[in-house]
N, C-alpha and C positions, 0 to 999 in steps of 0.2 A: 256718202256725201260729206263734204267738208266745206266750211266757210273760211275764206281767206280775205285779206284786205288788199285792194289795189289802189294805185294812185289815180286820182281824177283831177284833170286840169280845169281850173276855173279861169275864165277869160271875161274881160269887160268889153262891151261894145261901146265905143266912144260916141257920146252925144255932146252937145254944147254944155249941158249941165255936168256930166261926168268929167269932161275935160277941165272945167272950172274947179271942180273938187280936187282933181288930181294935181293941178297946178298949185292950188292952195296947200295941199299936203306937202308937195315938194318944197314950196317956198317956206313953209313952217320948219321943215327939217333943215333946210339950208340956213335959216336964221338961227336955229339952235346950234348947228355946227359952227357957225361964225362966232356965236357967243362963247362956245367952248374953246374956240381958237384963241380968242382974246384972253380968256382965263388961263389957258395953257401958256401963253406968252408970259404972263405975270409969274406963273409958277416956275417956268423955265429959268427966268432971271434969278429967282430965289434959290433954286436948286444949284445953279452955277455959282452963285455967291457963296453958298454953304460949302460946295465942293472945293472951291478955290482956297478956302480957309484950311481945309484938311490936307490935301497933297496934290501934286501935279498929276499923279495917276488917277486919282479920284475925279479931278477936274476933267481930264481927258475922257474918262468913262462917262461922265455926266454929259459932256458935249455930244458924244456918240449916241447916247440914249435920247437926248433931246432932238438930235437930227433925225433919228429914225421915227420918233413920235411925230415930229413936224411933217415928215414925208407922208406918213399914214393919214394924218389929219388933212393935209392939203389934197391928197388923192381923193378922200371922201368928199371934200367940198367940191372938187372939180367934177367928180362923178355925179353928185346931186345937181350941180349947175347944168351939166349936159342933159340929165334926165328932165330937169325943169324945162329946158329949151325944147327938147323933143316932145314933151307932153303938151306944151303950148302950141306946137305945130302939127299935132296929130289930126288927120282928117276925120270928119264925122263918119261913122260907120266902120272905122278900122277896129281891129281886135287887138287887145293888149292882154298879155299873160298877167294874171292877178295873183293867184296862189294855187297850191296843190293841196287837195284834201284826200282823206282816205275813205274808201267806200267798201263795204263788205260785198262779197260775191260768193255764191254757193256753187261749188264744183261737184260734178258727179261723173262717174265712169262714162266715157263716151263723149264728153264735152271736148270741143276743139279749143285747145289751150290758147293758140294765137288769137282767136276771135274774142275770147274772154279777156285776155290781157291787152288787146288792141286799145282798149280804153274808152273812156267817155269824157266828153267836154261839157261843162256847164257854162252857158253863156248868160252873163248878167248885163242888163240894160237899165240904167237909172235905178239901180238898187234892187231890181226884181229879176227873178229867173225868167229869161226870155226864151231860152231854147236849151234842150238837152240833146247833144249829138252823140250817137254811137258810132265810133270808128269801126270800119270794116276792112 
């Protein structure tokens, strides 16, 4: 016998309460990203001003770095905005992937590998384990 770890998917069953919590979490993350965006814009101006004093090459490199960083930050904000909209429109009873956890499983000679690794899903409803599903 040997014990290994397998991935177990945890899902949330959407209720009015869980949807409100989810929307609040996404809104909080979005607010944080927007604050970071404003701080970044201030920092970017300073970086460009300092680079301009050094050389044209430094200034060009700084512009490229700032453009990349701005794209990344804008993409994250857009992604969170989309997730927020989707969360607000999730129907009650729908299932949403939440996280993956590791679970130990004991293997012995003769076990059917595909059945053991087919996995398990843990369903959470309003913060409580609602159901444990064994995939077959």
